[in-house]
GUBAGU-984693 format. One record per residue: residue in three letters; chain; x, y, z of N, C-alpha, C in turn. Coordinates in Angstrom, 1 decimal, padded with zeros to 4 digits. Example, Ala and Ser with C-alpha at 12.3 -4.5 7.8 and 13.67 -1.06 7.14 Angstrom:
2
NODE rest kette n.east n.north   n.up ca.east ca.north  ca.up c.east c.north   c.up
NODE  Ala     A  013.2  -005.7  007.8   012.3   -004.5  007.8  013.2  -003.3  007.8
NODE  Ser     A  012.8  -002.2  007.1   013.7   -001.1  007.1  012.9   000.0  007.9
//
This chain:
284
NODE rest kette n.east n.north   n.up ca.east ca.north  ca.up c.east c.north   c.up
NODE  Met     A  090.0   109.0  104.0   091.3    108.2  104.2  092.4   109.1  104.7
NODE  Ile     A  093.1   108.7  105.7   094.2    109.5  106.2  095.4   109.5  105.3
NODE  Leu     A  095.9   110.7  105.0   097.1    110.8  104.0  098.2   111.4  104.7
NODE  Met     A  099.4   110.9  104.5   100.6    111.5  105.0  101.8   111.2  104.0
NODE  Asp     A  102.8   112.0  104.2   104.0    111.8  103.3  105.2   111.9  104.2
NODE  Cys     A  105.9   110.8  104.4   107.0    110.7  105.3  108.3   110.4  104.6
NODE  His     A  108.4   110.8  103.4   109.7    110.6  102.6  109.7   111.7  101.5
NODE  Thr     A  110.4   112.8  101.8   110.5    113.9  100.8  111.8   114.6  100.9
NODE  His     A  112.2   115.2  099.8   113.5    115.9  099.7  113.4   117.3  099.2
NODE  Thr     A  114.3   118.1  099.6   114.4    119.5  099.3  115.7   119.9  098.7
NODE  Gln     A  116.0   121.2  098.7   117.2    121.8  098.1  118.5   121.3  098.9
NODE  Phe     A  118.3   120.7  100.1   119.4    120.2  100.9  119.8   118.8  100.5
NODE  Ser     A  119.1   118.2  099.6   119.5    116.9  099.0  120.2   117.1  097.7
NODE  Val     A  121.3   116.4  097.4   122.1    116.6  096.3  121.3   116.4  095.0
NODE  Asp     A  120.3   115.6  095.0   119.5    115.3  093.8  118.2   116.1  093.7
NODE  Ser     A  118.1   117.2  094.5   116.9    118.0  094.4  117.2   119.5  094.4
NODE  Glu     A  116.4   120.2  093.7   116.5    121.7  093.8  115.2   122.3  094.3
NODE  Ala     A  114.4   121.5  095.0   113.1    122.0  095.5  113.3   123.0  096.6
NODE  Asp     A  112.8   124.2  096.5   112.9    125.2  097.6  112.1   124.7  098.8
NODE  Ile     A  112.8   124.7  099.9   112.2    124.1  101.1  111.0   124.9  101.6
NODE  Asn     A  110.9   126.2  101.4   109.8    126.9  101.8  108.6   126.6  100.9
NODE  Ala     A  108.8   126.4  099.6   107.8    126.1  098.7  107.2   124.7  099.0
NODE  Cys     A  108.1   123.8  099.4   107.7    122.4  099.8  106.8   122.5  101.0
NODE  Ala     A  107.2   123.2  102.0   106.4    123.3  103.2  105.0   123.9  102.9
NODE  Glu     A  105.0   124.9  102.1   103.7    125.6  101.8  102.8   124.6  101.0
NODE  Arg     A  103.4   123.8  100.1   102.7    122.8  099.3  102.1   121.8  100.3
NODE  Ala     A  102.9   121.3  101.2   102.4    120.3  102.2  101.3   120.8  103.0
NODE  Ala     A  101.4   122.1  103.4   100.4    122.7  104.3  099.1   122.8  103.5
NODE  Thr     A  099.2   123.2  102.2   098.0    123.3  101.4  097.3   122.0  101.2
NODE  Leu     A  098.0   120.9  101.1   097.5    119.6  100.9  096.7   119.1  102.2
NODE  Gly     A  097.1   119.6  103.3   096.4    119.2  104.6  096.8   117.8  105.0
NODE  Leu     A  098.0   117.4  104.8   098.5    116.1  105.2  098.5   115.9  106.7
NODE  Thr     A  098.1   114.7  107.1   098.1    114.4  108.6  099.5   114.5  109.1
NODE  Ala     A  100.6   114.2  108.4   101.9    114.3  108.8  102.8   114.5  107.5
NODE  Tyr     A  103.8   115.4  107.6   104.7    115.7  106.5  106.1   115.7  107.0
NODE  Ala     A  106.9   114.8  106.5   108.3    114.7  107.0  109.3   115.1  105.9
NODE  Ile     A  110.2   116.0  106.2   111.3    116.4  105.3  112.4   115.5  105.6
NODE  Thr     A  112.9   114.7  104.7   113.9    113.6  105.0  115.1   113.7  103.9
NODE  Asp     A  115.8   114.8  104.0   116.9    115.0  103.0  117.9   113.9  103.2
NODE  His     A  118.7   113.7  102.1   119.7    112.7  102.1  120.8   113.0  103.1
NODE  Cys     A  121.3   111.9  103.7   122.5    112.0  104.5  123.2   110.6  104.3
NODE  Glu     A  124.3   110.6  103.5   124.9    109.3  103.1  126.1   109.1  104.0
NODE  Cys     A  126.1   108.1  104.8   127.2    107.8  105.8  128.5   107.5  105.1
NODE  Asp     A  128.5   107.0  103.8   129.8    106.7  103.1  130.4   108.0  102.6
NODE  Ala     A  129.7   109.1  102.7   130.3    110.4  102.3  130.1   111.5  103.3
NODE  Trp     A  130.2   111.1  104.6   129.9    112.0  105.7  130.9   113.1  105.8
NODE  Tyr     A  132.1   112.9  105.5   133.2    113.9  105.7  133.4   114.6  104.4
NODE  Pro     A  134.2   115.8  104.4   134.5    116.5  103.2  135.3   115.6  102.3
NODE  Ala     A  135.4   115.9  101.0   135.9    115.1  100.0  137.4   114.7  100.2
NODE  Glu     A  138.2   115.6  100.8   139.6    115.4  101.0  139.8   114.3  102.1
NODE  His     A  138.8   113.9  102.8   138.9    112.8  103.8  139.1   111.5  103.1
NODE  Tyr     A  138.6   111.3  101.9   138.5    110.0  101.2  139.6   109.8  100.2
NODE  Ser     A  140.0   108.6  100.1   141.0    108.2  099.1  140.4   108.3  097.7
NODE  Glu     A  141.3   108.3  096.7   140.8    108.4  095.3  139.9   107.1  095.0
NODE  Glu     A  140.3   106.0  095.6   139.5    104.8  095.4  138.1   104.9  096.0
NODE  Glu     A  138.1   105.4  097.2   136.8    105.6  097.9  135.9   106.6  097.2
NODE  Ser     A  136.5   107.7  096.7   135.8    108.8  096.1  135.1   108.4  094.8
NODE  Arg     A  135.6   107.4  094.1   135.0    107.0  092.9  133.6   106.4  093.0
NODE  Phe     A  133.3   106.0  094.3   132.0    105.4  094.5  130.8   106.3  094.9
NODE  His     A  131.2   107.6  095.2   130.1    108.5  095.5  130.3   109.8  094.8
NODE  Glu     A  129.2   110.5  094.4   129.2    111.7  093.6  129.5   113.0  094.4
NODE  Ser     A  129.3   113.0  095.7   129.6    114.2  096.5  129.9   113.7  097.9
NODE  Ala     A  130.4   114.7  098.7   130.8    114.4  100.0  130.3   115.5  101.0
NODE  Asp     A  130.8   115.4  102.2   130.4    116.4  103.3  128.9   116.4  103.6
NODE  Tyr     A  128.4   115.2  103.8   127.0    115.1  104.1  126.7   115.6  105.6
NODE  Ala     A  127.8   115.6  106.4   127.6    116.2  107.7  127.1   117.6  107.6
NODE  Ala     A  127.7   118.4  106.7   127.3    119.8  106.5  125.9   119.9  105.9
NODE  Ala     A  125.6   119.0  105.0   124.3    119.0  104.3  123.2   118.6  105.4
NODE  Phe     A  123.5   117.7  106.2   122.6    117.2  107.3  122.3   118.4  108.2
NODE  Glu     A  123.3   119.1  108.7   123.1    120.2  109.6  122.3   121.3  108.9
NODE  Ala     A  122.5   121.6  107.7   121.8    122.6  107.0  120.3   122.3  106.9
NODE  Ser     A  120.0   121.0  106.5   118.7    120.6  106.4  117.9   120.6  107.7
NODE  Val     A  118.5   120.0  108.7   117.9    119.9  110.0  117.6   121.3  110.6
NODE  Ala     A  118.6   122.2  110.5   118.4    123.6  111.0  117.3   124.3  110.3
NODE  Ala     A  117.2   124.1  109.0   116.1    124.7  108.2  114.7   124.2  108.6
NODE  Val     A  114.6   122.8  108.7   113.4    122.2  109.1  113.0   122.6  110.5
NODE  Thr     A  113.9   122.7  111.4   113.6    123.1  112.8  113.0   124.5  112.8
NODE  Ala     A  113.5   125.4  112.0   113.0    126.7  111.9  111.6   126.7  111.3
NODE  Leu     A  111.4   125.9  110.3   110.0    125.8  109.7  109.0   125.2  110.6
NODE  Lys     A  109.4   124.3  111.5   108.5    123.7  112.5  107.9   124.8  113.4
NODE  Glu     A  108.7   125.7  113.7   108.2    126.8  114.6  107.3   127.7  113.8
NODE  Lys     A  107.6   128.0  112.5   106.8    128.8  111.7  105.4   128.2  111.4
NODE  Tyr     A  105.4   126.9  111.2   104.1    126.2  110.9  103.4   125.6  112.1
NODE  Ser     A  103.9   125.9  113.3   103.4    125.3  114.5  101.9   125.7  114.6
NODE  Gly     A  101.0   124.6  114.8   099.6    124.8  114.9  098.9   124.8  113.6
NODE  Arg     A  099.7   124.8  112.5   099.1    124.8  111.2  099.3   123.5  110.4
NODE  Met     A  100.5   122.9  110.7   100.8    121.6  110.0  101.7   120.8  110.9
NODE  Asn     A  101.5   119.5  110.8   102.3    118.5  111.6  103.6   118.2  110.7
NODE  Leu     A  104.6   119.1  110.8   105.8    119.1  110.1  106.8   118.3  110.9
NODE  Leu     A  107.5   117.3  110.3   108.4    116.5  111.0  109.8   116.6  110.5
NODE  Cys     A  110.8   116.6  111.3   112.2    116.8  110.9  112.8   115.4  110.8
NODE  Gly     A  113.1   115.0  109.6   113.7    113.6  109.4  114.9   113.7  108.5
NODE  Thr     A  115.4   112.5  108.3   116.6    112.3  107.3  116.5   111.0  106.7
NODE  Glu     A  117.0   110.8  105.5   117.2    109.5  104.9  118.6   109.2  105.0
NODE  Leu     A  118.9   108.2  105.9   120.3    107.9  106.3  120.7   106.7  105.5
NODE  Gly     A  121.6   107.0  104.5   122.1    105.9  103.6  123.4   105.3  104.0
NODE  Gln     A  123.6   104.1  103.6   124.9    103.4  103.8  125.3   103.4  105.3
NODE  Ile     A  124.5   103.1  106.2   124.8    103.1  107.6  126.0   102.1  107.9
NODE  Leu     A  126.0   101.0  107.2   127.1    100.0  107.4  128.5   100.5  107.1
NODE  Phe     A  128.5   101.6  106.2   129.8    102.1  105.8  130.5   102.9  106.9
NODE  Asp     A  129.7   103.6  107.7   130.3    104.4  108.8  129.3   104.5  109.9
NODE  Val     A  129.4   103.5  110.8   128.4    103.4  111.9  128.6   104.6  112.9
NODE  Asp     A  129.8   105.1  113.0   130.0    106.2  113.9  129.2   107.5  113.4
NODE  Ala     A  129.2   107.7  112.1   128.5    108.8  111.5  127.0   108.5  111.7
NODE  Ala     A  126.5   107.3  111.6   125.1    107.0  111.8  124.7   107.2  113.3
NODE  Lys     A  125.6   106.9  114.2   125.3    107.1  115.6  125.3   108.6  115.9
NODE  Ala     A  126.1   109.4  115.2   126.1    110.9  115.4  124.7   111.4  115.0
NODE  Val     A  124.2   111.0  113.9   122.9    111.4  113.4  121.8   111.0  114.4
NODE  Asn     A  121.9   109.7  114.8   120.9    109.2  115.8  120.9   110.0  117.1
NODE  Ser     A  122.0   110.6  117.4   122.0    111.3  118.7  121.4   112.7  118.6
NODE  Asp     A  121.1   113.2  117.5   120.6    114.5  117.3  119.1   114.6  117.8
NODE  Lys     A  118.9   115.3  118.8   117.6    115.4  119.4  116.6   116.2  118.6
NODE  Arg     A  117.0   116.9  117.6   116.1    117.6  116.8  115.3   116.7  115.8
NODE  Leu     A  115.8   115.5  115.6   115.2    114.6  114.7  113.9   113.9  115.2
NODE  Asp     A  112.9   113.9  114.3   111.7    113.1  114.7  111.8   111.7  114.1
NODE  Phe     A  112.6   111.5  113.0   112.4    110.4  112.2  113.6   110.1  111.3
NODE  Ile     A  114.0   108.8  111.2   115.1    108.4  110.4  114.7   107.2  109.5
NODE  Ile     A  114.9   107.4  108.2   114.7    106.3  107.2  116.1   105.7  107.0
NODE  Gly     A  116.2   104.4  107.1   117.5    103.7  106.8  117.4   103.2  105.4
NODE  Ser     A  118.4   103.6  104.6   118.3    103.2  103.2  119.7   102.6  102.7
NODE  Val     A  119.6   101.7  101.7   120.8    101.2  101.0  120.7   101.6  099.6
NODE  His     A  121.5   102.6  099.2   121.5    103.1  097.8  122.7   102.4  097.1
NODE  Arg     A  123.7   102.0  097.8   124.8    101.3  097.1  125.3   100.3  098.1
NODE  Ile     A  126.0   099.2  097.6   126.6    098.2  098.4  128.1   098.3  098.3
NODE  His     A  128.8   097.6  099.1   130.2    097.6  099.1  130.8   097.2  097.8
NODE  Gly     A  131.7   098.0  097.3   132.4    097.7  096.0  131.7   098.1  094.8
NODE  Glu     A  130.5   098.8  095.0   129.7    099.2  093.8  129.3   100.7  094.0
NODE  Lys     A  128.9   101.3  092.8   128.3    102.6  092.9  126.8   102.5  093.3
NODE  Asp     A  126.2   103.6  093.5   124.8    103.7  093.7  124.1   102.9  092.6
NODE  Phe     A  123.0   102.2  092.9   122.3    101.5  091.8  121.9   102.4  090.7
NODE  Tyr     A  121.7   103.7  090.9   121.4    104.6  089.9  122.5   104.7  088.8
NODE  Phe     A  123.7   104.5  089.2   124.8    104.7  088.2  125.4   103.4  087.6
NODE  Ile     A  124.9   102.3  088.0   125.4    101.0  087.5  124.9   100.8  086.1
NODE  Asp     A  125.8   100.3  085.2   125.5    100.0  083.8  125.1   098.5  083.8
NODE  Tyr     A  123.8   098.3  083.8   123.3    096.9  083.9  123.4   096.2  082.6
NODE  Thr     A  123.7   096.9  081.5   123.9    096.2  080.2  125.3   095.4  080.2
NODE  Gln     A  126.1   095.7  081.2   127.4    095.0  081.3  127.3   093.8  082.2
NODE  Leu     A  126.1   093.5  082.7   126.0    092.3  083.5  125.1   091.3  082.9
NODE  Asp     A  125.5   090.0  083.0   124.7    088.9  082.5  123.7   088.5  083.6
NODE  Thr     A  122.9   087.5  083.4   121.9    087.1  084.4  122.5   086.8  085.7
NODE  Asp     A  123.6   086.0  085.7   124.3    085.7  086.9  124.8   086.9  087.7
NODE  Gly     A  125.3   087.9  086.9   125.8    089.1  087.5  124.7   089.9  088.2
NODE  Ile     A  123.5   089.9  087.5   122.4    090.6  088.1  122.0   090.0  089.4
NODE  Tyr     A  121.8   088.7  089.4   121.4    088.0  090.7  122.5   088.0  091.7
NODE  Ser     A  123.7   088.0  091.4   124.8    088.2  092.4  124.7   089.6  093.0
NODE  Leu     A  124.5   090.6  092.2   124.3    092.0  092.7  123.1   092.0  093.7
NODE  Leu     A  122.0   091.4  093.3   120.8    091.5  094.2  121.0   090.7  095.5
NODE  Glu     A  121.7   089.6  095.4   122.0    088.8  096.6  122.8   089.6  097.6
NODE  Arg     A  123.8   090.3  097.1   124.7    091.2  098.0  123.8   092.3  098.6
NODE  Tyr     A  122.9   092.8  097.7   122.1    093.9  098.2  121.2   093.4  099.4
NODE  Phe     A  120.5   092.3  099.2   119.6    091.9  100.2  120.3   091.4  101.5
NODE  Lys     A  121.6   091.0  101.3   122.4    090.6  102.5  122.7   091.9  103.3
NODE  Glu     A  123.1   093.0  102.6   123.4    094.2  103.3  122.1   094.8  103.9
NODE  Val     A  121.0   094.7  103.3   119.7    095.1  103.9  119.5   094.4  105.2
NODE  Tyr     A  119.8   093.1  105.2   119.6    092.3  106.4  120.6   092.8  107.5
NODE  Glu     A  121.8   093.1  107.1   122.8    093.6  108.1  122.3   094.9  108.6
NODE  Leu     A  121.8   095.8  107.7   121.3    097.1  108.2  120.1   096.9  109.2
NODE  Cys     A  119.2   096.0  108.9   118.1    095.8  109.8  118.5   095.4  111.2
NODE  Asn     A  119.7   094.9  111.4   120.2    094.5  112.7  121.0   095.6  113.4
NODE  Thr     A  121.1   096.8  112.8   121.9    097.8  113.5  121.0   098.6  114.5
NODE  Gly     A  119.7   098.8  114.2   118.9    099.6  115.1  119.1   101.0  115.0
NODE  Leu     A  119.8   101.5  113.9   120.1    102.9  113.8  119.2   103.7  112.9
NODE  Phe     A  117.9   103.3  112.9   116.9    104.0  112.0  115.5   103.5  112.6
NODE  Asp     A  114.5   104.2  112.0   113.1    103.9  112.5  112.4   103.0  111.5
NODE  Val     A  112.5   103.3  110.2   111.9    102.4  109.2  112.9   102.2  108.0
NODE  Ile     A  112.9   101.1  107.3   113.8    100.9  106.2  113.1   101.4  105.0
NODE  Gly     A  113.8   102.2  104.2   113.3    102.8  103.0  113.3   101.9  101.7
NODE  His     A  112.3   102.1  100.9   112.3    101.5  099.5  113.1   100.2  099.5
NODE  Ile     A  112.6   099.1  100.1   113.4    097.9  100.3  113.7   097.2  099.0
NODE  Thr     A  113.0   097.5  098.0   113.3    096.9  096.7  113.9   098.0  095.7
NODE  Tyr     A  114.6   098.9  096.2   115.2    100.0  095.5  116.1   099.5  094.4
NODE  Ser     A  116.8   098.4  094.6   117.8    097.8  093.7  117.1   097.4  092.3
NODE  Leu     A  115.8   097.3  092.3   115.1    096.9  091.1  114.8   098.1  090.2
NODE  Arg     A  114.8   099.3  090.7   114.2    100.5  090.1  114.9   100.7  088.7
NODE  Tyr     A  116.2   100.9  088.6   116.8    101.3  087.4  117.0   100.1  086.4
NODE  Met     A  117.1   098.9  087.0   117.1    097.7  086.1  115.9   097.7  085.2
NODE  Lys     A  114.7   097.9  085.8   113.5    097.8  085.0  113.2   099.1  084.2
NODE  Gln     A  113.3   100.3  084.9   113.0    101.5  084.2  113.8   101.8  083.0
NODE  Arg     A  115.1   101.5  083.0   116.0    101.9  081.9  116.2   100.8  081.0
NODE  His     A  116.2   099.5  081.4   116.6    098.4  080.6  115.6   097.3  080.5
NODE  Gly     A  114.5   097.4  081.2   113.5    096.4  081.1  113.9   095.1  081.7
NODE  Ile     A  114.9   095.1  082.6   115.3    093.9  083.3  114.5   093.7  084.5
NODE  Cys     A  113.8   092.5  084.6   112.9    092.2  085.6  113.2   090.9  086.3
NODE  Pro     A  114.2   090.9  087.2   114.6    089.7  087.8  113.5   089.2  088.8
NODE  Asp     A  113.5   087.9  089.1   112.6    087.4  090.0  113.3   087.3  091.4
NODE  Ile     A  112.9   088.2  092.3   113.5    088.3  093.6  113.0   087.3  094.6
NODE  Ser     A  112.0   086.5  094.2   111.5    085.5  095.1  112.6   084.5  095.6
NODE  Arg     A  113.7   084.4  094.9   114.8    083.5  095.4  115.4   084.1  096.6
NODE  Phe     A  115.1   085.4  096.9   115.7    086.0  098.1  114.7   086.2  099.2
NODE  Asp     A  113.5   085.5  099.1   112.5    085.7  100.0  112.9   085.3  101.4
NODE  Asp     A  113.7   084.3  101.6   114.2    083.9  102.9  114.9   085.0  103.6
NODE  Ile     A  115.8   085.6  103.0   116.6    086.7  103.7  115.8   087.9  103.9
NODE  Ile     A  114.8   088.2  102.9   113.9    089.3  103.1  113.1   089.1  104.3
NODE  Ala     A  112.6   087.8  104.5   111.8    087.5  105.6  112.6   087.6  106.9
NODE  Glu     A  113.8   087.2  106.9   114.7    087.4  108.1  114.8   088.9  108.4
NODE  Ser     A  115.0   089.7  107.4   115.0    091.2  107.6  113.7   091.7  108.3
NODE  Phe     A  112.6   091.2  107.8   111.3    091.6  108.3  111.1   091.2  109.8
NODE  Arg     A  111.6   090.0  110.1   111.5    089.5  111.4  112.3   090.3  112.4
NODE  Ser     A  113.5   090.7  111.9   114.3    091.6  112.7  113.7   092.9  113.0
NODE  Leu     A  113.1   093.5  112.0   112.4    094.8  112.1  111.2   094.6  113.1
NODE  Ala     A  110.4   093.6  112.8   109.2    093.4  113.7  109.5   093.2  115.1
NODE  His     A  110.6   092.4  115.4   111.0    092.1  116.7  111.5   093.3  117.5
NODE  Ser     A  112.1   094.2  116.7   112.7    095.4  117.4  111.8   096.6  117.4
NODE  Gly     A  110.6   096.4  116.9   109.6    097.5  116.9  109.9   098.6  115.9
NODE  Arg     A  110.5   098.2  114.8   110.7    099.2  113.7  109.9   098.7  112.5
NODE  Gly     A  110.0   099.5  111.4   109.0    099.2  110.3  109.6   099.4  108.9
NODE  Ile     A  108.8   099.3  107.9   109.1    099.5  106.5  108.3   100.7  106.0
NODE  Glu     A  108.7   101.2  104.9   107.9    102.2  104.2  107.3   101.6  102.9
NODE  Ile     A  106.2   102.2  102.5   105.7    102.0  101.2  106.1   103.2  100.4
NODE  Asn     A  107.0   103.1  099.5   107.5    104.2  098.7  106.8   104.2  097.4
NODE  Thr     A  106.0   105.3  097.2   105.1    105.4  096.0  105.8   105.9  094.8
NODE  Ser     A  107.1   106.2  094.8   107.7    106.9  093.6  107.6   106.0  092.4
NODE  Gly     A  107.7   104.7  092.5   107.6    103.8  091.3  106.3   103.9  090.5
NODE  Leu     A  105.3   104.4  091.2   104.0    104.6  090.5  104.0   105.7  089.5
NODE  Arg     A  104.8   106.7  089.7   104.8    107.9  088.8  106.1   107.9  087.9
NODE  Gln     A  107.0   107.1  088.2   108.3    107.1  087.5  108.5   106.0  086.5
NODE  Gly     A  107.5   105.2  086.2   107.6    104.2  085.2  107.9   102.8  085.6
NODE  Phe     A  108.1   102.6  086.9   108.4    101.3  087.4  107.1   100.5  087.5
NODE  Gly     A  106.0   101.1  087.8   104.7    100.5  087.8  104.2   099.8  089.1
NODE  Ala     A  105.0   100.0  090.1   104.6    099.4  091.4  105.3   100.2  092.5
NODE  Thr     A  104.8   100.0  093.7   105.5    100.7  094.9  106.7   099.9  095.3
NODE  Phe     A  107.6   100.5  096.1   108.8    099.8  096.7  108.5   099.7  098.2
NODE  Pro     A  108.2   098.4  098.7   108.0    097.2  097.9  106.6   097.1  097.5
NODE  Asp     A  106.3   096.0  096.8   104.9    095.8  096.3  104.1   095.1  097.3
NODE  Leu     A  102.8   094.8  097.0   101.9    094.2  097.9  102.4   092.9  098.5
NODE  Lys     A  103.0   092.1  097.7   103.5    090.8  098.2  104.4   091.0  099.5
NODE  Tyr     A  105.3   091.9  099.4   106.3    092.1  100.5  105.7   092.9  101.7
NODE  Val     A  104.8   093.8  101.4   104.1    094.5  102.5  103.2   093.5  103.2
NODE  Asn     A  102.6   092.5  102.5   101.8    091.5  103.2  102.7   090.6  104.0
NODE  Met     A  103.9   090.2  103.4   104.9    089.4  104.1  105.3   090.0  105.4
NODE  Phe     A  105.5   091.3  105.4   105.9    092.0  106.6  104.9   091.9  107.7
NODE  Arg     A  103.6   092.1  107.3   102.5    092.0  108.3  102.4   090.6  108.8
NODE  Glu     A  102.5   089.6  108.0   102.4    088.2  108.4  103.5   087.8  109.4
NODE  Leu     A  104.6   088.5  109.3   105.8    088.2  110.1  105.8   089.0  111.4
NODE  Gly     A  104.7   089.7  111.6   104.5    090.5  112.9  104.8   092.0  112.8
NODE  Gly     A  105.0   092.5  111.6   105.3    093.9  111.4  104.0   094.7  111.7
NODE  Glu     A  104.2   095.8  112.4   103.1    096.7  112.8  103.3   098.1  112.2
NODE  Ile     A  104.6   098.5  112.0   104.9    099.9  111.6  105.0   100.0  110.1
NODE  Ile     A  104.2   100.8  109.5   104.2    101.1  108.1  104.1   102.6  107.8
NODE  Thr     A  105.0   103.1  107.1   104.9    104.6  106.7  104.7   104.7  105.2
NODE  Ile     A  104.2   105.8  104.8   104.0    106.1  103.4  104.9   107.2  103.0
NODE  Gly     A  105.6   107.1  101.8   106.4    108.2  101.4  106.4   108.4  099.8
NODE  Ser     A  106.3   109.6  099.4   106.3    109.8  097.9  107.7   109.8  097.3
NODE  Asp     A  108.7   110.0  098.2   110.1    110.2  097.8  110.2   111.4  096.8
NODE  Ser     A  109.4   112.4  097.1   109.4    113.6  096.2  110.7   114.3  096.2
NODE  His     A  111.1   114.9  095.0   112.2    115.7  094.9  111.8   117.1  094.3
NODE  Thr     A  110.5   117.3  094.2   110.0    118.6  093.8  108.8   118.9  094.7
NODE  Ala     A  108.4   120.1  094.8   107.2    120.5  095.6  106.0   119.9  095.0
NODE  Glu     A  105.9   119.8  093.7   104.7    119.3  093.0  104.5   117.8  093.3
NODE  Asp     A  105.5   117.1  093.6   105.3    115.6  093.8  105.0   115.3  095.3
NODE  Ile     A  105.0   116.2  096.2   104.7    116.0  097.5  103.3   115.4  097.6
NODE  Gly     A  103.2   114.3  098.3   101.9    113.6  098.4  101.4   112.8  097.2
NODE  Ala     A  102.3   112.7  096.2   101.9    111.9  095.0  101.7   110.4  095.3
NODE  Asp     A  100.5   110.0  095.0   100.1    108.6  095.1  100.1   108.0  096.5
NODE  Val     A  100.2   108.9  097.5   100.2    108.4  098.9  098.8   107.7  099.2
NODE  Ser     A  097.8   108.1  098.5   096.5    107.4  098.7  096.6   106.0  098.3
NODE  Ala     A  097.3   105.8  097.1   097.5    104.4  096.6  098.3   103.6  097.6
NODE  Gly     A  099.3   104.2  098.2   100.1    103.6  099.2  099.3   103.2  100.4
NODE  Ala     A  098.4   104.0  100.9   097.5    103.7  102.0  096.6   102.6  101.7
NODE  Glu     A  096.0   102.6  100.5   095.1    101.5  100.0  095.9   100.2  100.0
NODE  Leu     A  097.1   100.2  099.6   097.9    099.0  099.5  098.2   098.5  100.9
NODE  Ala     A  098.5   099.4  101.9   098.7    098.9  103.3  097.4   098.3  103.8
NODE  Glu     A  096.3   098.9  103.5   095.0    098.3  103.9  094.8   097.0  103.3
NODE  Ala     A  095.1   096.8  102.0   094.9    095.5  101.3  095.8   094.5  102.0
NODE  Ala     A  096.9   094.8  102.5   097.8    093.9  103.2  097.4   093.5  104.6
NODE  Gly     A  096.4   094.2  105.1   095.8    093.9  106.4  096.2   094.9  107.5
NODE  Phe     A  096.9   096.0  107.1   097.2    097.0  108.1  096.0   097.9  108.3
NODE  Arg     A  095.7   098.3  109.5   094.6    099.2  109.8  095.1   100.6  110.2
NODE  Tyr     A  096.4   100.7  110.5   097.0    101.9  110.9  098.2   102.3  110.1
NODE  Leu     A  098.4   103.5  109.8   099.6    104.1  109.3  100.4   104.7  110.4
NODE  Thr     A  101.7   104.9  110.2   102.6    105.4  111.3  103.3   106.6  110.8
NODE  Tyr     A  103.5   107.6  111.7   104.5    108.6  111.5  105.3   108.7  112.8
NODE  Phe     A  106.4   109.3  112.8   107.3    109.4  113.9  107.5   110.8  114.4
NODE  Lys     A  107.3   111.0  115.7   107.6    112.3  116.3  108.5   112.1  117.5
NODE  Asn     A  109.6   112.8  117.6   110.5    112.6  118.7  111.0   111.2  118.7
NODE  Arg     A  111.1   110.6  117.5   111.6    109.2  117.3  110.6   108.2  118.0
NODE  Lys     A  109.4   108.6  118.2   108.4    107.7  118.7  107.3   107.5  117.7
NODE  Ala     A  106.8   106.2  117.6   105.8    105.9  116.6  104.4   106.4  117.0
NODE  Asn     A  103.7   107.0  116.1   102.3    107.4  116.3  101.5   106.7  115.3
NODE  Phe     A  100.4   106.1  115.7   099.6    105.3  114.8  098.3   106.0  114.5
NODE  Val     A  097.9   106.1  113.2   096.7    106.8  112.8  095.9   105.8  111.9
NODE  Arg     A  094.6   105.6  112.3   093.8    104.7  111.6  093.6   105.1  110.1
NODE  Ile     A  093.7   104.2  109.2   093.7    104.5  107.8  092.3   105.1  107.4
NODE  Asn     A  091.3   104.4  107.9   089.9    104.9  107.6  089.1   105.1  108.9
//
């Protein structure tokens, strides 16, 4: 079975201390068909902290992602030369909150060093990152209102065209379940999720199967089989696999399970991006 990891983080992501050289060596040892380093770049915190008002600053934990982006891309570009002929190392980024600053997103998209862009929604307008929300303060209506807003912003994101695949499309569920055992039924949002998938399929973009939930207590991938199957049925062809690793040890974690899930949904090929172009590799 072909294995690849197209969603990983290193020391250049605010939530990781993983040495980038150790990560590259780990991926080379694993013999992955493709390995993408996709450090965080949050558009809502693109500028240095002093650019943002006190009100804006309370929604994000750090700023100056433009500098972090440059540091990551420069380091990965150097590693690509070092590992040339030994590993298919890809220079990527996880581009969060595109809707908050489209100009920042366009600046990232114009960088010719990039092979791959994951588009993600980590927080929605007027809220902190889903990681920081205190769900115990929300009743059932509040939970579903939050999710409705999330899936609406995901749909808006899908219509921007400023990324290659959308990351962990059910990210909003992660901390509700893992920390508080809150398990909302998101089937009430299937119509707008389907519209997002149609937009992606029509524009030749894709979704990822993020395997982090399998090792972090969630118990499923983001998204699960139901939604991977829905994407295929609506014409989706591009599917990437990512561990969302934040340590060298987690690179490649459960990517085989992700590939099996893609195959169970009817996909025969996995995808990686090089020079922003999709490359298809048969699963078996």
